[in-house]
Every structure is written in C-alpha cells, then in structure tokens.
N, C-alpha and C positions, 0 to 999 in steps of 0.2 A: 200390616201390623201397625206401622207408623200412623196411618190414617185412622185406624181404630182408636189408638191412644189419643190422637188429636181430637177425634169426635167425642171421646169420653171427657176430655178436658173442657171442651166447649159446652157440653151438655151438663156440666157439673152443677150440683146444687149450690146455692149461695153460701151454705154452711161451710162447704169445702174442707175445712180443717187441715189444710196443707201445713199451716204453721204448727200444728200439734203432732207432727210425725215424731214419735219418740226416738231417742238415741238408739234404743234397742227394744225388741220384743222377741219372743221365741222364734217367730217366723223370720224376722229381720236378721237375727243372729244366725239362723240356719242358712239363709241366703248368703250372708256375708262370708260364711266358711267356704262356699263354692265360688262366690263372686265378691272378692274383698273391696273392689273399687266401685260400688254402686253409685250412680249419679242421683241427684235429688229426684229426678223424674222416676227412676227405677225404684228408689226407696218409697216414693209416693204410691206407686202401683202395688208394691209388696205390702205396704201398710194398709192400703185400701182393701186388699183381699184377706188380710189377717183376721182370724176369728176373734182376736182380742179387741179389735177396733169396733166397738159396739155403737159408736157415734158417727160412723161413716155417712157421708152424703150419698148422692146418686152416682158420683164418679170421682176419680182422683184428679188432683190438679198437678200438672207436671211443669207448669211455667211459673213466672214470677208473681202472678196475681191469682188470688182465690175467687175473684169476681168472674162469674161465667159470662158477663156482658162486656168484659174488658176486651178491647180489640186484640190484645196480645194472645188471647186464648182462641181466636178464630182460626180454624185449621186452613183457611184459604191462604194464610200467610206462613204456613209451615215450612216453605222452602227457605225462609229467612231465619228460622230457629237455629240455635247453635246445637252442636253435636250432643252435649249432655242432656238436652231436652228430648 
C-alpha cells in the first residue's frame, strides 16, 4: 500500500493541487468522524478520491512538494519519509 501511494505521488500531474485541500468536504468530514487525526498525506488521498474534487490531477501529493519531478516525491527515497507521509 505504501508503495502504491508513493507511486501515485511520483506519477502525479503537475497541477497536483495539494495546497488546495479544503479544511472539510462531505467525505473528509465523514472520514474525520472515524479517523480524527488524519495526516496531510491521508487527507490528500481522501480529497483526491472525493467526488467534490472536480479539479483533481492524475494523483494525490502526500509530500511537501506538488512538483512530480521533485526528488522528494521519488519513491526510491521512501525509507527516509516521516511517518505522517
């Protein structure tokens, strides 16, 4: 699963829109009732799959950069990522 998320992050479209994750949506609110401490990466994945997200790119960004060519998004470095990612 971690590898899949890492691959999605690496293959992400340059639009990415990670900075536009809303504070809440219907799906994020529902997820927060069951999982109240979602990380940025988890919120990104939920928002990416949300039907309200009509401007989604090809994948969610779970890291600090929305640039798919940024070395921090390369899954070969995943062993150095922190737990929330």
